[in-house]
N, C-alpha and C positions, 0 to 999 in steps of 0.2 A: 498772544506768543504761540507762533506754530509749535503743533506738537511734533518730537522726532518719534520716527518709525525707527523697528529695531529690534534687534533679539532682546529678551529679559536678561538683566545680571546675573550670569552663570552662579551658582554654587561652586565653592572651591573645590567639593569633591569630584565634580563633573567636570573639571580642566584637567587635561595630560598634565603628570607629572613633569617635571623639569626634566628628568634625564630622557624621558621619550620623546624629546623635542630636538626641531633643528638648533643646531648653534646660532648662527648670527645671519643676518642680511644687510647687505650697506647699498643703501639708496644716495642718490643727488640729484638735483635739477629736477625735482619733480615735487609734487603736492599729495600729500598724505590725507586720504578723508575715509568715511567708513558707508561699508553697505551690510546690514545686518552683522553679521560675526565676520567680516571680513574687511581688512584694511585696502581700502582702495589708492594705487598708486598710480597719477596721472603725469603724465609729460606729452609731447609734442609726437610722440609714436601711439599716442592710445593710453589704456585704462590697464591695468593687471590687477586682478584681484589677491590677496593673500590671507588664507585663515589666520587670524590672529594667535589661536589657541596652539598652532603648528610650529613658532617660531619663539627661540628665547629672547632675545634681542636685537633689535634694530639700531644700526651704526649710519646715523642721519649726516650726511655731507653738505657741502656747500650747494645754496640753491636749494633747499628743502624748507615746503612751508607744509606745518602738518595743522590739523582742524580741531577745533576743541574736539569733535563728535569720535575724531580717532582716537586723541590721547585718554580720550573717556574708555574706548573699547579695551585700551591698552593697559590701560589701569585696570580693568574688571578682569584682563583674561592673565597678567601679570607679565605681560610682554616691558621687557628693559628698552629704556631708549638712549642710546649714549649719544650726544653730535660732538661730530670729529669735524677737524677741517685740516686744511693743508698747512697752518702754522703751528699743531701740536693737535693736544686731544686734551679733554676738557668730559666729564660724567656730569650732566647736570638734573636727569629726573631717571625716575626708577617706576617699574609698575609695581602692582600689588601683590607684597608676599602672599607663595601658593600654600600659605598655612595658617592657621587659626591659632596654633599653641605656642607658646613664647620658651618652652623646652629647652632648644639649642640657644639661644639668644642667654636665657638665665647659665647655661653651663658655661659660656661663653665668656659673659661677664663676671662668671666665679672664676674662671682660669687665670683670666689676662689680671686680676687682682691679687692673685695670690703667688710669690716669688716663688715658690717650690714648684708649684704647680704649672705656671708660666710655664719655665723652664723643661717640663714635661713634654708641653705640645713643642715649643722647637725643637728638641732632640725630636722628637715625631717627624717634624716637617722634615728635619735634615736627614732622618732614616730613612722618608721617601724618596731623597737624592743619591744615598748611597745605600740599597740594598744589599744585604748578606755581608754589610759593615755595623760594628759595634761602636755606635757614638753615643751610649747610655751614661759614657764616663767623661765625656768631654766638656770643657767648660765651652762660657760662651763666646769667648778669644777664639778657643781652639778651633770651635763647629765655624765661626766665620773665617779664619784661615783655608781650612779644609774646603770650602765653598768656591771662595775667590779663586783656588787653584783649579776645581772643576772648571768653574767659568770660562777663566783664562784658558784653559784646554780646550776648552768646546770653540770660542774663537779662534785659535790657532789652527786647530783640527780643520775648520771650516776654512778658512782661509788660504790654507794648504791645499787641500782639495779642490777648491774651486778657481785657485791661482790670483785672488782678490790679494790687494795690499790691505795689511791690518796695521792700523796705528791706532788702535783703542777708539772706546766708546767716544763720542764727542757728538754732542747733539743741544740747540736750544731751543728749550719748548715756545718760545715765542717767533722761532724761524727756521721753519722744516727745512727750507730750501739751504740753509749754510751748511748743513752735512752732507758729507758724500752719500754715493748711490749706497753703498752697504749701511752707512748708519740711518739714511731713509728709508730704507726696508726694515731694518731694526725697529725703527720706531712708530712704521705701518702696524709691521706684524704684532709688535705687543700691544699697541691699540684694540688690536681685536681681541687678544689675548683677555687684555684688563675688562673688555667691555662682557665677554663670556662668564669670567670669573662673578663680575658685580653683579651680572644677572641673578646665576648662579644663588651667589652670596643672600642677595635679597631676596628671592624666592624661598628660600630654606628659612625665612625669619630671623638670619644672623645682623651683624651690625657690620657692616663695612669699614669703619672705624675705630674697630678694637682690633688692632693687630697684636700679633707674638713677637715675629722678627723686627717687621717695621713697626712703629710707632710714631704717634704723636701729629697725624694727618689722616683726612676724612675718607682717604680709602687705604689705610695702613694692610689690613685683610685682605683686599682686594690685590693688594701686590705679593701679598705673602701666599696666596694661593695660584696666581700665576706664575711667580720665578720657580714652581713646583716642574712646569711643562717646559720653559724656554728652550733649555739644551737640547730635547727633545724635538719642538716644533718650533721655534721661531727663528732661531740661531740659524740651523743649517739654513732652512729657507729665504733667508733673507740676503746670504752671501751667493747661495744657487742665482736666485734671481737678479741680483746686481752685476752677478758672471754674465748674463744674457743678455744686459742691460738693453730691457724693453721701453716701448717709448713709453706704454705709463708705467714708468715704475709699480707706483701703491694700489692701481686696482688688479696688476700682477699679483703681487705679494696678497691681496687680502682673499683673491681665488684661491691662491697655493696655500693658504693657512687654514682657509675654509675648510677645502678637501682634506687635508692634512689632519685636522679636528674630529673630520667625522670618519674616517678610517683609523684613528686612534680610542675613538671613542673616550674626547678628553671631557666633555659635558656631563658623561656617566661617570667618568671617574673622578669629577670635581667633586659633585654629590656622594660618592662613597668614601671621597679624603675628608673631606669636611666633618662627614659625621663622623669617620674613623678618627680624627684629630681630636674631636671634641667631646664623645662619648667614650666611656670605657669599653675594652674589649667586648663584645658580645649583647650591652646594655641598648636596648631599645626605649625610646621615649613612650610613655604611657599616652593612648589615644584620648586624651581629655582636651576639652573644648570651655571647661566653665571657668566663670571670674570668680577669682578668691580674693579676700580682704588679708592682709599681712597682719600676723599678730607676733610680737619679740617674743611670746614665750609658747605660743601653741605653732607655730611657723605659719599655718594658713587657717583661717576661719570661713565657715559660709557665706556666702554674698547675698543680699536683696532680704535680709532681715534687720529689724529695727532694736539695737543693742543697747537703747535707754533704759536705766534704769533708775527709780525714784528713788530719795533716801530714804522711804517709809518702806522699799521693797528692799533695801540693801542689808545682805545678814549683819547679823551684828559682831563686833570688834570682838576678839578670841584675847583680847590683852584684859589685864586684871583694872581693878577700879584704883 
């Protein structure tokens, strides 16, 4: 078997944090390989080298082929991979989390599992949508109604500003071309936002499936986080691009969304917002990477110790004969 040359698998501490990376890169009709610490992209025009640790997620479109070595590098450097196509969006793979700690994951599971704490997180999510308003006393039904009104207003405002007729959100996941131009633009823009949100969630060590507003789907938390930014980023861009009627609408939408997310620092905000949602104000996770064993009375006990005790070594019972 031939030896594979290339850089040694990096320590997580040596990798750029997710907030310091580029948002996403869309590729199609090409082959991805690896040379040292770079992903090579080969098509009929030649080869381009992409520093793997500098990007958050790759959106892989039609005609994309990926070598095992490229996926190995993406996994080692925490790069998310999302296969997208003309007929909808699916998330099939992700890179290695950029953390060795399970603190945020455990907190996420705790908050999801407790009804009162679950509702507190939902209210914090809506607080991000309605800055300056007090939503602390609103019920879930009231919050959903308020959010529905906000999104409807965003669609109507964008339609009025661009002159695009708006008849509602209509799309078929199995038939991208069935929607009108603005619905196609919305699907394309949202796909970019979902890909970035998924990459950030995984990089932080959280679970994409443990959502708060959305539940029951493997990407519930992805939809929760992406929804925080749609009215700001993808909805206005979708209407603007649809009004321009470009020849390659999806490509134009992707570039516009990419530039808008960089300008609005969406990636950094996602990192901040996820931590703010899951951690009490001012709390920081301990820098602890050790593995412990769970104990129903003590909480955790040390790992790597043999806890076997023979009957002769057990202390005598305190009960009377």
